[in-house]
C-alpha positions in Angstrom: 119.9 69.4 41.2 117.4 68.4 43.9 113.8 69.3 43.3 112.5 65.8 44.3 109.5 67.5 44.9 108.6 69.2 41.8 107.6 67.4 38.6 109.0 67.7 35.1 106.7 69.4 32.4 107.0 67.6 29.2 108.8 68.8 26.3 110.6 72.1 29.0 113.1 72.2 31.0 110.7 73.9 33.6 109.8 72.4 37.3 106.6 73.2 38.8 106.3 73.0 43.1 102.6 71.1 42.8 102.2 71.1 46.9 104.0 73.9 48.2 103.2 77.3 45.8 105.1 80.1 46.9 103.3 82.8 46.6 105.0 86.4 47.0 103.5 89.8 48.3 103.8 92.8 45.6 104.6 95.5 48.8 108.3 93.1 49.3 111.0 94.6 48.6 113.5 93.3 46.1 115.9 91.6 48.9 112.6 91.0 51.0 111.1 88.6 48.0 114.9 86.7 47.9 114.8 85.9 51.6 111.1 84.9 51.6 112.5 82.6 48.2 114.9 81.5 50.6 113.7 81.0 52.8 110.2 78.7 50.8 113.5 76.7 49.7 114.9 76.1 52.5 111.9 74.7 54.4 110.5 72.5 51.2 113.6 71.2 49.1 116.5 71.5 49.8 119.2 68.8 50.4 115.9 66.1 50.2 116.9 64.6 46.6 116.3 60.7 47.4 119.1 60.0 45.0 121.7 62.1 46.5 121.1 60.5 49.8 121.3 56.6 48.1 124.8 57.4 45.9 126.4 58.9 49.2 125.9 55.3 50.6 127.0 53.3 47.5 129.1 50.9 48.4 132.2 51.7 45.5 132.9 53.8 43.6 131.7 51.7 40.7 127.9 52.2 41.8 127.4 55.4 43.1 129.2 56.4 39.3 125.9 53.9 37.8 123.5 55.5 39.9 125.0 59.2 39.2 124.7 58.6 35.2 121.9 56.6 35.0 119.7 59.1 37.2 118.2 55.9 39.8 118.0 55.7 43.2 118.4 52.7 44.9 115.3 51.2 44.1 115.8 52.2 40.4 113.7 55.5 40.3 114.7 57.7 37.7 115.1 61.3 38.3 112.7 63.5 37.2 115.6 65.9 35.4 116.5 62.5 33.5 112.9 61.4 32.3 113.8 62.1 28.9 116.4 60.9 28.3 116.1 57.4 26.3 117.9 55.0 29.1 120.0 53.8 26.1 121.4 56.7 26.6 121.8 57.3 30.5 123.6 53.7 30.1 126.2 54.6 27.5 127.3 57.8 29.7 127.8 55.8 32.6 130.4 53.1 30.7 131.4 56.1 29.6 132.4 57.9 32.4 132.7 54.5 34.4 136.2 54.5 32.2 137.5 57.2 33.4 136.9 56.2 37.5 140.9 56.4 38.7 139.9 60.0 36.9 137.6 60.6 39.0 139.2 59.1 41.9 141.6 61.4 42.2 139.9 65.0 41.5 140.3 67.3 44.2 137.8 69.8 42.6 134.6 70.0 41.9 136.3 71.6 38.6 137.8 68.7 38.0 135.0 66.2 37.9 133.3 68.2 35.8 135.2 68.4 33.2 135.6 64.4 33.5 131.9 64.4 33.6 131.2 67.0 30.6 134.7 65.1 28.7 132.4 62.1 29.1 129.2 63.1 27.3 127.6 60.9 24.5 124.7 61.6 22.3 121.1 62.4 23.6 123.0 63.9 27.2 122.9 67.9 27.9 124.2 70.5 30.2 122.1 69.6 32.9 122.2 65.6 33.0 125.8 66.8 33.0 125.7 69.2 36.2 123.4 66.4 38.1 125.7 63.5 37.5 128.6 65.9 39.1 127.0 67.2 41.6 126.1 63.6 42.6 129.1 61.7 42.4 130.8 65.2 44.1 128.4 64.7 46.9 129.5 60.6 47.4 133.0 62.0 47.0 132.4 65.4 49.0 133.7 67.4 46.6 131.1 70.4 46.5 130.8 73.4 43.5 132.8 76.1 44.3 130.9 78.1 41.7 127.5 78.0 40.4 127.5 75.7 37.5 124.5 77.6 34.4 122.5 75.3 32.6 119.4 76.5 30.6 117.0 77.0 33.4 119.4 78.2 36.3 121.1 80.4 33.6 117.2 81.6 33.0 116.8 83.2 36.6 120.6 83.7 37.0 119.9 86.3 33.9 117.2 87.8 35.6 118.9 88.9 38.4 121.8 90.4 37.1 121.1 90.3 33.6 123.3 89.1 30.2 125.8 86.3 31.0 128.6 84.7 28.8 130.2 82.0 30.7 129.1 78.9 31.7 129.6 79.8 35.9 129.3 83.2 38.4 130.3 82.9 42.1 128.2 83.9 44.5 129.8 87.5 45.4 128.0 88.6 42.0 124.6 87.9 42.6 122.2 90.0 45.1 123.1 90.5 48.8 120.4 88.3 49.8 121.5 85.2 48.2 125.1 85.9 49.6 124.3 84.4 53.3 127.3 81.8 55.0 124.2 79.0 55.1 123.0 78.9 51.0 125.5 76.9 49.2 126.6 77.1 45.7 124.8 74.0 44.6 121.5 75.2 46.8 121.8 78.2 44.4 121.6 76.7 41.4 118.0 75.1 42.5 116.9 78.1 43.6 117.7 80.5 40.2 116.2 77.2 38.6 113.2 76.5 40.0 112.1 79.9 41.2 113.5 81.5 37.8 109.5 82.7 37.3 109.5 85.0 40.7 112.7 86.8 40.2 
């Protein structure tokens, strides 16, 4: 997830934009509202995560794993999503994932990678951290999500759009038509569902 221009609100899973607040006219249809949300995201947030860029440029898989799991960029700055997780828990998470390095390199889908990361979970690490770590490593390995994974914030947004969801993920074709456009990736939709959930 790449809402790097949003600040984490202490003790919550919410992000808010302190620069480019989205304002939607009441006269818009549902599809027009979704189109505006997507356009706003594309203009202000899409693919601007320095953590992703730094992990993509990591010299070797071990470096990528450490950066991804400890939520640090190349300059040591911690990603806002993991601000509330103690560094010791993230380090244990990193050590646990490093033990699965060979399995990670052999993964040929994002789903396999995600499951490896989930199986490496340690205390203090939740669903968002698992997804973010898999997403960062997937970026390094060239593996993109083929479904939309639902952690707490993303599930709240998806539920507002399509109703109660029992699974841990949804597919793009379950969402309203504006979200099914070809230039919108599953990881971008995951981001949008979390960031803009209050607008749905």
